[in-house]
N, C-alpha and C positions, 0 to 999 in steps of 0.2 A: 632484161635481167634486173635483179634487185641489187642496187648499189650498196645498201647498208645491211650487214648481216643481222643486225638487231631486228630488222623487219621479218626475218625468217622465223622468229619466235612464235608468231601467230599461226604458223603452219603446223606446228607439233600438235596442238589440240585438234585441229581439223583432221590431221592424219590419223590420230587415235580414234576419232569418231567414225571416220570412213572405214577403218579396218576392224572395228569392233565385232562385226559378225564372224570374223575368223578367229579371234583370240578369246572372246568372252565365254563361249560354252566350255572349253577345257579349263579355264581359270575358275569358273563358277563350280564345276564338278569337283575340282581339287579342293576348294575352300569349304564345300558343304560338309557338315558333320555327318559321321556315320550313324546309321539307325534313323529312327523317326522320333520326333518330339511332338506329342499330342497332349494338350492341357487336360484332356479327359482322363488320361492315365494317372495323373497325380492325385493321390488320396491323402489329404493333409490330416485326416483323423487318425492315421496310424503312425504319425511321426513320433519317434521316441527320443527321449533325452537320457543318455547314459552317462554315469560319472563314477569316479572312485575318489574319495576324500580321506585324508588322514586327520585324526583328532577332532571329532565333531562333538557338539553338545546340542541335544534336543531338549527344549523346555516346554512342558505342558502345563498350562494354567487353567484355573477354573475361577470365574468371578474375580479376576485380577490377582489371585493368589497362586504362587508357584506350587504345583502339586507334584510334578515329576521333573527331575533333572536326569537325563540319560546321556552318558558320555561313552564314546566308543573310540577305540584306537584307529579303526578304519571303517568306512561305510561305503556302500555301493548301491546302485539301483537294483531293484529286484526284478521279478518277471514282468511287472507293470510299472508305470510311473507313479502309482499310488502306494508303493511300498518301498522300504529302504532296508537293506541288509546291513548288519553290523558285526564286527568282531571285537573281542575283548571289551565286553560291555560292563560298565559300572553305572548303576541307577540308584537314585535316592528318591524315596516317596515321603512326602510330608503330609500327615493327616491333618484334619481340621483342628485338632487339639495341639498341633505342633510336634507331635510324636514322629520321629524319623525312622524309616526302615531302609536298610541298605541291601541292594541286590547286585550280585556279580554273576557273570556267565561268560563262556567262551564265544558264543554266537547269539545273534538275535535278529529279529525282523519286526519292523513296525509298519502297520497298515494304517495310512493316514485317514482314509475314508471311514473305516470301521472303528478307528481309535483302539486298535487291538495290538498289543505287544506280545511277542513270543520270544522267550529266552530258552536257549538250548545248551547242552553240554556243560556239566559241572556247575549247575545253578546253586548259589548259596544265598539264602535270605537271612540277614542278620538284624535282629531286633534288640538293640542294646538296652533299651528301657526295661524290657521284660527279661533280659538276659537269656534269650532263646535264639537258636540257630536252626535253620531248616535247609536241607540239601535235597536236590532232585536232579533229574536229567532234562526235564521239560517243564516249562511254566508258561501259562497264558495269563495275561492281564486284560480284562475287559473293562474299558473305561465307562461304558454305559451303565453298568451296575456295580462298578468298583469291586470286582471280584478277581482274586488270584486263584487260578485253577491249575493243579498239577495232575494230569491224568496218568502219571507215571509214578513209580515207587518214590516215596518221600520219607525222610527221617527228620524228626524234630528232637533236638537235644536242649536240655537245660541243666542247671546244676543238680536238680532233684530227680529228674527222670529223662528217659528217651522213649520216643514212640516211632514205630515203623508202620507204614500203611501203604496200601496200593493206590490211593487217590486222596487228594486234599482239595477242599474248597474253602477259601479263606475270604470272608467278607471284611473288607477294609473299613467300612463304615461302622459296623457293630463290633468289630474285632472278634468275630466268632469263627471257629473252625468247624469243619465237618470232615471227618476222616472216614473212609470207607474201604471195602475190600478186606484183605487180611490185615487186621490191625493188632499189633503187639506193643505192649507197654512194659518197660522195665524201670523199676525204682532203684 
């Protein structure tokens, strides 16, 4: 017999080792996660990052000069991670001569890769230098050729006249308008 109970302590690991064939399989089955995990099933190319942010500002520069400042009350990821949706949009365009144009709309989408801005719902373009205001429901801005395009009905108003047209193409570099479709002018 063992006289000191402290010497019985070495028997517990030995007892666990000798009885492991009986208790190990049920414990292993209980602790194993459900389903299977295979590294081949993971496709990291389709991971998406989704977000919603309040009060954002997007600044677009060219050659170190701020060209566009776009502010939105709320923004969120679009269908892909290369686009951002916005609500309550206020944009400011600064031309090379320092002339500013202000644009507001209820909704907008910016495509980063294509540098394409789409503004929708009650779009108002205000040119305070020329004292002219344009309204439409849909406006596209293509940064590649610096064009504002409204494929929807547009109204241009100044103190002297107002013009209604079915389409507007506005070249921001040359400050030239092309109106097409059913064009009506009132003096």
